[in-house]
C-alpha positions in Angstrom: 86.2 85.4 54.3 87.6 84.7 57.9 84.9 84.8 60.4 85.9 87.7 63.0 85.2 86.3 66.8 84.2 90.2 68.2 87.6 90.4 70.0 90.6 92.5 69.4 94.3 91.7 70.3 96.4 94.0 72.4 96.9 96.3 69.7 93.2 96.8 68.7 93.9 94.2 65.6 90.2 92.1 65.3 90.6 88.6 66.0 89.4 85.9 63.8 89.1 82.2 63.5 92.1 80.7 62.6 94.4 83.4 63.6 97.7 83.0 65.6 97.8 84.5 69.0 101.5 85.2 70.2 102.2 85.5 74.1 105.2 88.0 74.3 106.0 87.5 78.2 105.6 84.0 77.6 106.9 83.2 74.4 103.8 81.4 74.2 101.5 80.7 71.0 98.0 80.0 70.9 95.3 79.6 67.9 91.7 80.2 67.4 89.0 78.0 66.7 85.3 77.7 66.5 83.8 75.4 69.1 80.2 74.5 70.0 78.4 78.0 71.2 81.4 80.1 70.1 85.0 80.5 70.0 88.2 78.9 72.0 92.1 79.1 72.4 93.6 76.3 73.7 94.1 76.0 77.2 97.1 74.3 77.7 99.2 76.3 74.9 101.6 73.4 74.7 99.3 71.5 72.8 99.1 74.5 70.0 97.0 73.6 67.0 96.3 70.3 68.7 92.4 71.0 69.2 90.4 68.3 67.6 86.4 68.8 67.4 86.0 65.2 67.7 87.6 64.7 71.2 85.1 63.6 73.3 86.9 65.9 76.2 88.4 68.8 74.1 90.1 71.4 76.6 90.2 74.5 75.8 89.3 78.4 77.0 86.1 80.1 75.7 86.7 83.6 74.5 83.4 84.3 75.7 84.2 83.9 79.1 85.2 87.3 80.8 88.5 86.3 82.0 89.7 84.7 78.9 88.5 87.8 76.8 90.5 90.2 79.0 93.4 87.9 79.2 93.3 87.9 75.4 92.7 91.8 74.7 95.6 92.1 77.4 98.3 90.4 76.3 98.1 88.5 73.2 98.8 89.7 69.5 97.7 88.8 66.1 100.7 87.5 64.1 99.1 85.3 61.1 96.4 83.0 60.3 96.8 79.1 60.2 95.1 79.1 56.7 97.0 82.1 55.2 100.3 81.4 57.0 101.1 77.5 57.1 104.4 78.0 57.1 104.2 80.1 60.5 101.4 77.3 61.5 103.9 74.5 60.4 107.1 76.2 62.0 105.5 76.8 65.5 104.0 73.2 65.7 107.2 71.7 64.7 108.8 73.6 67.6 106.5 72.3 70.1 106.4 68.6 68.7 110.7 69.2 69.3 109.3 70.5 72.9 107.6 67.6 74.1 109.8 65.2 72.7 112.7 66.6 74.7 110.4 66.9 77.5 109.3 63.6 77.5 113.3 62.6 76.9 114.5 64.1 79.8 112.0 62.9 82.4 113.1 59.1 81.5 
């Protein structure tokens, strides 16, 4: 069973570890993951799904932070889960990978 993180999305749906959250205003996705001391989402949404717990300097926003929690509850909605919706997860990761490759190509 997915672990609930004691937050709900903008529609009142409980959020769990591994959930994919969507920010309609910015057409941006986030994932929910466990970090030392709690739960988090990506700080830079363009790094969707790339959180690595072995990274010595991981960058994320703690879901326990009042401002981040307010942002999540006011703006984001659960649209799937990385464990239960592998196709959606891979599709979003591919979109971001293409975005990054195009950005690098344009700046050269």
